[in-house]
ROKE-759379 format. One record per atom (N, C-alpha, C): z negated, x, y; residue in three letters; residue number from 1. Coordinates in steps of 0.2 Angstrom, whole numbers, plus 2048, in hexadecimal, padded with zeros to 3 digits. Layout:
# residues N
{{Z,X,Y},Ala,NUM};
...
//
This chain:
# residues 179
{{8B5,7B9,7AC},Met,1};
{{8B6,7BC,7B2},Met,1};
{{8B5,7B6,7B8},Met,1};
{{8B1,7B8,7BD},Pro,2};
{{8AF,7B3,7C2},Pro,2};
{{8B5,7B2,7C6},Pro,2};
{{8B6,7AB,7C8},Gly,3};
{{8BB,7A9,7CC},Gly,3};
{{8B9,7A8,7D3},Gly,3};
{{8BE,7A7,7D8},Pro,4};
{{8BD,7A6,7DF},Pro,4};
{{8B7,7A1,7E0},Pro,4};
{{8B7,79C,7DC},Gly,5};
{{8B2,797,7DD},Gly,5};
{{8AB,799,7DC},Gly,5};
{{8AA,79E,7D8},Asp,6};
{{8A3,7A1,7D6},Asp,6};
{{8A1,7A4,7DC},Asp,6};
{{8A5,7A8,7E0},Ala,7};
{{8A3,7AC,7E6},Ala,7};
{{8A1,7A7,7EB},Ala,7};
{{8A5,7A2,7EC},Ala,8};
{{8A4,79D,7F1},Ala,8};
{{89D,799,7F0},Ala,8};
{{89C,798,7EA},Thr,9};
{{896,794,7E8},Thr,9};
{{890,799,7E9},Thr,9};
{{890,79F,7E7},Ala,10};
{{88B,7A4,7E9},Ala,10};
{{889,7A5,7F0},Ala,10};
{{88F,7A5,7F4},Leu,11};
{{88E,7A5,7FB},Leu,11};
{{88B,79F,7FE},Leu,11};
{{88D,799,7FC},Ala,12};
{{88A,793,7FE},Ala,12};
{{882,793,7FC},Ala,12};
{{880,795,7F6},Ala,13};
{{879,795,7F4},Ala,13};
{{875,79A,7F9},Ala,13};
{{878,7A0,7FA},Glu,14};
{{875,7A5,7FE},Glu,14};
{{874,7A2,805},Glu,14};
{{879,79F,808},Ala,15};
{{878,79C,80F},Ala,15};
{{873,797,80F},Ala,15};
{{873,793,80A},Ala,16};
{{86E,78D,80A},Ala,16};
{{867,791,809},Ala,16};
{{866,796,805},Glu,17};
{{860,799,805},Glu,17};
{{85E,79C,80B},Glu,17};
{{862,79F,80F},Ala,18};
{{861,7A2,815},Ala,18};
{{85F,79D,81B},Ala,18};
{{861,797,81A},Arg,19};
{{85F,792,81F},Arg,19};
{{858,78F,81E},Arg,19};
{{856,790,818},Asp,20};
{{84F,78D,816},Asp,20};
{{84A,793,815},Asp,20};
{{846,794,81B},Pro,21};
{{841,799,81A},Pro,21};
{{83C,799,815},Pro,21};
{{83B,793,812},Arg,22};
{{836,792,80D},Arg,22};
{{839,794,806},Arg,22};
{{840,795,806},Ala,23};
{{843,796,7FF},Ala,23};
{{840,79D,7FC},Ala,23};
{{83F,79C,7F6},Leu,24};
{{83C,7A2,7F2},Leu,24};
{{842,7A7,7F1},Leu,24};
{{840,7AE,7F1},His,25};
{{844,7B3,7F0},His,25};
{{842,7B7,7EA},His,25};
{{846,7B8,7E5},Thr,26};
{{844,7BC,7DF},Thr,26};
{{845,7C3,7E1},Thr,26};
{{83F,7C7,7E0},Val,27};
{{83F,7CE,7E1},Val,27};
{{83C,7D2,7DC},Val,27};
{{83E,7D8,7DB},Thr,28};
{{83A,7DC,7D6},Thr,28};
{{836,7E2,7DA},Thr,28};
{{830,7E2,7DA},Leu,29};
{{82C,7E6,7DD},Leu,29};
{{829,7EC,7D8},Leu,29};
{{82A,7F2,7DA},Thr,30};
{{827,7F7,7D5},Thr,30};
{{820,7F9,7D9},Thr,30};
{{81B,7F7,7D5},Val,31};
{{814,7F9,7D7},Val,31};
{{811,7FD,7D2},Val,31};
{{80E,802,7D4},Asn,32};
{{80A,807,7D0},Asn,32};
{{80E,808,7C9},Asn,32};
{{815,809,7CA},Gly,33};
{{819,80B,7C5},Gly,33};
{{81C,806,7C0},Gly,33};
{{81A,7FF,7C2},Gln,34};
{{81C,7FA,7BE},Gln,34};
{{820,7F5,7C2},Gln,34};
{{825,7F2,7BF},Asp,35};
{{82A,7EE,7C2},Asp,35};
{{827,7E7,7C1},Asp,35};
{{827,7E3,7C7},His,36};
{{824,7DC,7C7},His,36};
{{82A,7D8,7CA},His,36};
{{82C,7D3,7C6},Arg,37};
{{832,7CE,7C8},Arg,37};
{{82E,7C8,7CB},Arg,37};
{{82F,7C7,7D1},Leu,38};
{{82B,7C1,7D4},Leu,38};
{{830,7BD,7D8},Leu,38};
{{82E,7B6,7D9},Ser,39};
{{831,7B2,7DE},Ser,39};
{{82D,7B1,7E4},Ser,39};
{{82F,7B3,7E9},Leu,40};
{{82B,7B3,7EF},Leu,40};
{{82E,7B0,7F5},Leu,40};
{{829,7AD,7F9},Asp,41};
{{82B,7AB,800},Asp,41};
{{82D,7B1,804},Asp,41};
{{832,7B1,807},Ala,42};
{{835,7B7,80B},Ala,42};
{{830,7B9,810},Ala,42};
{{82B,7B4,812},Arg,43};
{{826,7B6,817},Arg,43};
{{820,7B9,814},Arg,43};
{{81F,7BA,80E},Ala,44};
{{819,7BC,80B},Ala,44};
{{818,7C4,80C},Ala,44};
{{812,7C5,80E},Ser,45};
{{810,7CC,810},Ser,45};
{{810,7D0,809},Ser,45};
{{811,7D6,809},Leu,46};
{{80F,7DB,803},Leu,46};
{{808,7DA,801},Leu,46};
{{804,7DA,806},Leu,47};
{{7FD,7DA,805},Leu,47};
{{7FB,7D3,801},Leu,47};
{{7FD,7CE,803},Asp,48};
{{7FC,7C7,7FF},Asp,48};
{{7FF,7C7,7F9},Asp,48};
{{805,7CA,7F8},Thr,49};
{{808,7CA,7F1},Thr,49};
{{804,7CF,7ED},Thr,49};
{{802,7D5,7EF},Leu,50};
{{7FE,7D9,7EB},Leu,50};
{{7F8,7D6,7E8},Leu,50};
{{7F4,7D3,7ED},Arg,51};
{{7EE,7D0,7EB},Arg,51};
{{7EF,7C9,7E7},Arg,51};
{{7F3,7C4,7EA},Asp,52};
{{7F3,7BE,7E7},Asp,52};
{{7F8,7BD,7E1},Asp,52};
{{7FD,7C0,7E1},Arg,53};
{{802,7C0,7DC},Arg,53};
{{801,7C5,7D6},Arg,53};
{{7FF,7CB,7D8},Leu,54};
{{7FF,7D0,7D3},Leu,54};
{{7F7,7D2,7D1},Leu,54};
{{7F3,7CF,7D5},Gly,55};
{{7EC,7D0,7D3},Gly,55};
{{7E9,7D7,7D5},Gly,55};
{{7EC,7DA,7D9},Leu,56};
{{7EA,7E1,7DB},Leu,56};
{{7E6,7E1,7E1},Leu,56};
{{7DF,7DF,7E0},Thr,57};
{{7DB,7DD,7E6},Thr,57};
{{7D8,7E4,7E9},Thr,57};
{{7D9,7E9,7E7},Gly,58};
{{7D7,7EF,7EA},Gly,58};
{{7D9,7F0,7F1},Gly,58};
{{7DF,7EE,7F2},Thr,59};
{{7E2,7EE,7F9},Thr,59};
{{7DF,7E8,7FD},Thr,59};
{{7DB,7EA,802},Lys,60};
{{7D7,7E5,806},Lys,60};
{{7DA,7E2,80C},Lys,60};
{{7D9,7DC,80D},Lys,61};
{{7DB,7D8,813},Lys,61};
{{7D5,7D9,818},Lys,61};
{{7D6,7DD,81D},Gly,62};
{{7D1,7DE,822},Gly,62};
{{7D3,7D9,828},Gly,62};
{{7D7,7DC,82D},Cys,63};
{{7D9,7D8,833},Cys,63};
{{7DF,7D4,832},Cys,63};
{{7E3,7D6,82D},Asp,64};
{{7EA,7D2,82C},Asp,64};
{{7EE,7D3,833},Asp,64};
{{7ED,7D8,837},His,65};
{{7F1,7D9,83D},His,65};
{{7F3,7E0,83D},His,65};
{{7F2,7E4,838},Gly,66};
{{7F4,7EB,838},Gly,66};
{{7F0,7F0,83D},Gly,66};
{{7E9,7EE,83E},Gln,67};
{{7E5,7F2,842},Gln,67};
{{7E0,7F5,83F},Gln,67};
{{7DE,7F4,838},Cys,68};
{{7D8,7F7,835},Cys,68};
{{7DA,7FC,830},Cys,68};
{{7E0,7FB,82D},Gly,69};
{{7E1,800,827},Gly,69};
{{7DF,7FE,820},Gly,69};
{{7DB,7F9,820},Ala,70};
{{7D8,7F7,819},Ala,70};
{{7DD,7F5,814},Ala,70};
{{7E3,7F3,816},Cys,71};
{{7E9,7F1,812},Cys,71};
{{7EE,7F7,810},Cys,71};
{{7EC,7FD,812},Thr,72};
{{7F1,803,811},Thr,72};
{{7F3,804,80A},Thr,72};
{{7F9,804,809},Val,73};
{{7FC,806,802},Val,73};
{{801,80C,803},Val,73};
{{803,80F,7FE},Leu,74};
{{809,813,7FF},Leu,74};
{{80F,810,7FD},Leu,74};
{{814,811,801},Val,75};
{{81B,80F,7FF},Val,75};
{{820,815,7FF},Val,75};
{{822,816,7FA},Asp,76};
{{826,81D,7F9},Asp,76};
{{822,823,7FB},Asp,76};
{{81B,823,7FA},Gly,77};
{{817,828,7FC},Gly,77};
{{815,828,803},Gly,77};
{{817,823,807},Arg,78};
{{815,823,80E},Arg,78};
{{810,81D,80F},Arg,78};
{{80B,81E,813},Arg,79};
{{806,819,815},Arg,79};
{{80A,813,818},Arg,79};
{{808,80D,816},Glu,80};
{{80B,807,81A},Glu,80};
{{805,802,81A},Glu,80};
{{805,7FE,81F},Leu,81};
{{800,7F9,820},Leu,81};
{{803,7F3,81C},Leu,81};
{{800,7F1,816},Ser,82};
{{804,7EC,812},Ser,82};
{{803,7E5,815},Ser,82};
{{7FF,7E4,81A},Cys,83};
{{7FE,7DD,81E},Cys,83};
{{804,7DC,822},Cys,83};
{{807,7E2,824},Leu,84};
{{80D,7E1,829},Leu,84};
{{814,7E2,826},Leu,84};
{{814,7E3,81F},Arg,85};
{{81A,7E4,81C},Arg,85};
{{81C,7DE,818},Arg,85};
{{822,7DB,818},Leu,86};
{{823,7D6,814},Leu,86};
{{824,7D8,80D},Leu,86};
{{822,7D4,808},Ala,87};
{{823,7D6,801},Ala,87};
{{82A,7D7,7FF},Ala,87};
{{82F,7D3,802},Val,88};
{{836,7D4,800},Val,88};
{{839,7DB,802},Val,88};
{{836,7DD,807},Met,89};
{{838,7E4,80A},Met,89};
{{836,7EA,806},Met,89};
{{831,7E8,801},Ala,90};
{{82F,7EE,7FC},Ala,90};
{{833,7EF,7F6},Ala,90};
{{838,7EA,7F5},Gln,91};
{{83D,7EA,7F0},Gln,91};
{{841,7F1,7F0},Gln,91};
{{841,7F5,7EB},Gly,92};
{{845,7FB,7EB},Gly,92};
{{841,801,7ED},Gly,92};
{{83A,800,7EE},His,93};
{{836,805,7F0},His,93};
{{830,805,7EB},His,93};
{{82D,80B,7EB},Gln,94};
{{827,80C,7E6},Gln,94};
{{820,80B,7EA},Gln,94};
{{81D,806,7E8},Val,95};
{{816,804,7EC},Val,95};
{{811,807,7E7},Val,95};
{{80C,80A,7EB},Thr,96};
{{806,80C,7E7},Thr,96};
{{800,809,7EB},Thr,96};
{{7FC,806,7E6},Thr,97};
{{7F5,804,7E9},Thr,97};
{{7F0,808,7E6},Thr,97};
{{7EA,807,7E8},Ile,98};
{{7E4,80B,7E6},Ile,98};
{{7E4,80A,7DE},Ile,98};
{{7E6,805,7DB},Glu,99};
{{7E5,804,7D4},Glu,99};
{{7EA,809,7D0},Glu,99};
{{7EF,80B,7D4},Gly,100};
{{7F4,80F,7D1},Gly,100};
{{7F4,816,7D3},Gly,100};
{{7EF,818,7D7},Leu,101};
{{7EF,81F,7DA},Leu,101};
{{7ED,824,7D4},Leu,101};
{{7E8,823,7D0},Ala,102};
{{7E6,828,7CB},Ala,102};
{{7EC,82A,7C7},Ala,102};
{{7EC,830,7C5},Pro,103};
{{7F2,833,7C1},Pro,103};
{{7F2,830,7B9},Pro,103};
{{7EC,82E,7B7},Ala,104};
{{7EC,82C,7B0},Ala,104};
{{7E6,827,7AF},Ala,104};
{{7E5,823,7AA},Pro,105};
{{7E0,81F,7A9},Pro,105};
{{7D9,823,7A8},Pro,105};
{{7D4,821,7AA},Asp,106};
{{7CD,824,7AA},Asp,106};
{{7CD,82B,7AD},Asp,106};
{{7D1,82C,7B2},Thr,107};
{{7D1,831,7B7},Thr,107};
{{7D1,82F,7BE},Thr,107};
{{7CF,833,7C3},Leu,108};
{{7D0,831,7CA},Leu,108};
{{7D5,836,7CD},Leu,108};
{{7D8,834,7D2},His,109};
{{7DC,838,7D7},His,109};
{{7D7,83D,7DA},His,109};
{{7D8,843,7DC},Pro,110};
{{7D4,847,7E0},Pro,110};
{{7D1,844,7E6},Pro,110};
{{7D5,840,7E9},Met,111};
{{7D2,83C,7EF},Met,111};
{{7CC,837,7ED},Met,111};
{{7CE,834,7E8},Gln,112};
{{7C8,82F,7E6},Gln,112};
{{7C2,833,7E4},Gln,112};
{{7C3,838,7E0},Gln,113};
{{7BD,83C,7DE},Gln,113};
{{7B9,83F,7E4},Gln,113};
{{7BD,841,7E9},Ala,114};
{{7BA,844,7EF},Ala,114};
{{7B6,83F,7F3},Ala,114};
{{7B9,839,7F4},Phe,115};
{{7B5,833,7F7},Phe,115};
{{7AF,832,7F4},Phe,115};
{{7AE,833,7ED},Ile,116};
{{7A8,832,7E9},Ile,116};
{{7A3,838,7EB},Ile,116};
{{7A6,83E,7EA},Asp,117};
{{7A2,844,7EB},Asp,117};
{{79F,844,7F2},Asp,117};
{{7A3,842,7F7},Gln,118};
{{7A1,843,7FE},Gln,118};
{{79D,83D,801},Gln,118};
{{79C,838,7FC},Asp,119};
{{799,831,7FE},Asp,119};
{{79D,82F,805},Asp,119};
{{7A4,82E,804},Ala,120};
{{7A8,82C,80A},Ala,120};
{{7A9,825,80A},Ala,120};
{{7A5,821,808},Phe,121};
{{7A5,81A,808},Phe,121};
{{79E,817,809},Phe,121};
{{79D,811,80C},Gln,122};
{{797,80E,80B},Gln,122};
{{798,807,808},Gln,122};
{{79A,802,80C},Cys,123};
{{79B,7FC,80A},Cys,123};
{{7A1,7FC,805},Cys,123};
{{7A6,800,806},Gly,124};
{{7AC,801,801},Gly,124};
{{7B2,7FD,803},Gly,124};
{{7B1,7F8,808},Tyr,125};
{{7B7,7F4,809},Tyr,125};
{{7BD,7F8,80B},Tyr,125};
{{7BC,7FC,810},Cys,126};
{{7C2,800,813},Cys,126};
{{7C4,806,80E},Cys,126};
{{7C0,807,809},Thr,127};
{{7C2,80D,805},Thr,127};
{{7C9,80E,802},Thr,127};
{{7CB,808,7FF},Pro,128};
{{7D2,809,7FC},Pro,128};
{{7D7,80B,801},Pro,128};
{{7D7,808,807},Gly,129};
{{7DC,80A,80C},Gly,129};
{{7DB,811,80F},Gly,129};
{{7D4,813,80F},Gln,130};
{{7D2,819,812},Gln,130};
{{7D5,81F,80D},Gln,130};
{{7D4,81D,806},Ile,131};
{{7D6,822,801},Ile,131};
{{7DE,823,801},Ile,131};
{{7E2,81D,801},Leu,132};
{{7E9,81E,801},Leu,132};
{{7EB,821,808},Leu,132};
{{7E8,820,80D},Ser,133};
{{7EA,823,814},Ser,133};
{{7E9,82A,814},Ser,133};
{{7E3,82C,811},Ala,134};
{{7E1,833,810},Ala,134};
{{7E6,837,80C},Ala,134};
{{7E8,834,806},Val,135};
{{7ED,837,802},Val,135};
{{7F3,839,806},Val,135};
{{7F6,834,80A},Ala,136};
{{7FC,835,80E},Ala,136};
{{7FB,83A,813},Ala,136};
{{7F5,83A,816},Cys,137};
{{7F3,83F,81B},Cys,137};
{{7F4,846,819},Cys,137};
{{7F1,847,813},Val,138};
{{7F2,84E,810},Val,138};
{{7F9,84F,80E},Val,138};
{{7FD,84A,80B},Lys,139};
{{804,84C,809},Lys,139};
{{808,84D,80F},Lys,139};
{{807,849,815},Glu,140};
{{80B,84A,81B},Glu,140};
{{809,851,81E},Glu,140};
{{804,854,81C},Gly,141};
{{802,85B,81F},Gly,141};
{{7FE,85A,825},Gly,141};
{{7FA,854,826},His,142};
{{7F6,853,82C},His,142};
{{7EF,854,82A},His,142};
{{7ED,858,826},Ala,143};
{{7E6,859,825},Ala,143};
{{7E4,861,825},Ala,143};
{{7E7,864,82A},Ser,144};
{{7E5,86B,82B},Ser,144};
{{7DF,86C,82E},Ser,144};
{{7DC,868,832},Asp,145};
{{7D5,868,835},Asp,145};
{{7D2,861,837},Asp,145};
{{7CC,861,838},Asp,146};
{{7C8,85B,839},Asp,146};
{{7CC,857,83F},Asp,146};
{{7CE,85A,844},Asp,147};
{{7D1,856,84A},Asp,147};
{{7D7,852,847},Asp,147};
{{7DB,856,844},Gln,148};
{{7E1,853,841},Gln,148};
{{7E0,84E,83C},Gln,148};
{{7DB,84F,838},Ile,149};
{{7D9,849,833},Ile,149};
{{7D7,843,837},Ile,149};
{{7D3,844,83C},Arg,150};
{{7D1,83E,840},Arg,150};
{{7D7,83B,843},Arg,150};
{{7DB,83E,846},Glu,151};
{{7E1,83B,849},Glu,151};
{{7E5,837,844},Glu,151};
{{7E7,83A,83F},Tyr,152};
{{7EB,837,83A},Tyr,152};
{{7E8,832,836},Tyr,152};
{{7E1,831,836},Met,153};
{{7DE,82C,832},Met,153};
{{7DB,827,837},Met,153};
{{7DD,827,83D},Ser,154};
{{7DA,823,842},Ser,154};
{{7DC,81C,842},Ser,154};
{{7E1,81A,83E},Gly,155};
{{7E3,813,83C},Gly,155};
{{7DF,810,837},Gly,155};
{{7DB,813,834},Asn,156};
{{7D6,811,82F},Asn,156};
{{7CF,810,832},Asn,156};
{{7CD,80A,832},Ile,157};
{{7C6,809,835},Ile,157};
{{7C1,808,830},Ile,157};
{{7BB,80B,831},Cys,158};
{{7B6,80B,82C},Cys,158};
{{7B0,808,830},Cys,158};
{{7AE,801,82F},Arg,159};
{{7A9,7FE,833},Arg,159};
{{7A2,801,832},Arg,159};
{{7A1,805,82C},Cys,160};
{{79B,808,82A},Cys,160};
{{79A,80F,82D},Cys,160};
{{7A0,812,830},Ala,161};
{{7A0,818,834},Ala,161};
{{79F,81E,82F},Ala,161};
{{7A2,81E,829},Ala,162};
{{7A1,823,824},Ala,162};
{{7A6,829,826},Ala,162};
{{7A9,829,82C},Tyr,163};
{{7AE,82E,82E},Tyr,163};
{{7AD,835,82C},Tyr,163};
{{7A7,838,82E},Pro,164};
{{7A6,83F,82C},Pro,164};
{{7A7,840,825},Pro,164};
{{7A4,83C,820},Asn,165};
{{7A5,83D,819},Asn,165};
{{7AC,83C,817},Asn,165};
{{7B0,837,81A},Ile,166};
{{7B7,836,819},Ile,166};
{{7BB,83D,81A},Ile,166};
{{7B9,840,820},Ile,167};
{{7BC,846,822},Ile,167};
{{7BB,84C,81D},Ile,167};
{{7B4,84C,81B},Ala,168};
{{7B2,851,815},Ala,168};
{{7B6,84F,80F},Ala,168};
{{7B7,849,80D},Ala,169};
{{7BB,847,807},Ala,169};
{{7C2,84A,807},Ala,169};
{{7C5,849,80D},Ile,170};
{{7CC,84B,80E},Ile,170};
{{7CD,852,80D},Ile,170};
{{7C8,856,810},Arg,171};
{{7C8,85D,810},Arg,171};
{{7C7,85F,809},Arg,171};
{{7C3,85C,805},Gln,172};
{{7C2,85E,7FE},Gln,172};
{{7C8,85D,7FA},Gln,172};
{{7CB,857,7FA},Ala,173};
{{7D0,855,7F6},Ala,173};
{{7D7,859,7F8},Ala,173};
{{7D7,85B,7FE},Lys,174};
{{7DD,85E,800},Lys,174};
{{7DE,865,7FC},Lys,174};
{{7D9,868,7FB},Thr,175};
{{7DA,86F,7F7},Thr,175};
{{7DC,86D,7F0},Thr,175};
{{7DA,868,7ED},Glu,176};
{{7DC,866,7E6},Glu,176};
{{7E3,863,7E6},Glu,176};
{{7E5,85F,7EB},Met,177};
{{7EC,85C,7EC},Met,177};
{{7F1,861,7ED},Met,177};
{{7EF,867,7F1},Glu,178};
{{7F4,86C,7F2},Glu,178};
{{7F5,871,7ED},Glu,178};
{{7F0,871,7E8},Ala,179};
{{7F0,876,7E3},Ala,179};
{{7F6,875,7DE},Ala,179};
//
């Protein structure tokens, strides 16, 4: 049975950790259905943790300022810019990256297939973020017409200007996702 000294020791350790911003924090992140126990700097972004610590390089670092959408992931099914979210804030949440979007190995999510069918990418750099944002756009109910799709996808920039094909892909995948 823990004594009063144990609580005081734990509080002192916690206070010391809070004073040192470089102290590592042990967190468990659930990414693509798998738990990952990591020791992280409290200032590490979710983007850098996904890419550098977990090797999930499908999530791209574009602007690193939340302006391009290349780093979009799903957190509890909602789109998030992983460059603006601290990794420690993702503990207790379900994070989905492009690598975990497909329902099973050797299959594609309907949105991934639609992007291929509609040639909705050129260089491909923005494609993972575009696809995850498009999935959220449909699930949020914001894909009823082309204008609405444009509005709710406006945070994802494609330097190659594949926008008409991206809209066509979203329309195609929407019917399968809602079936």
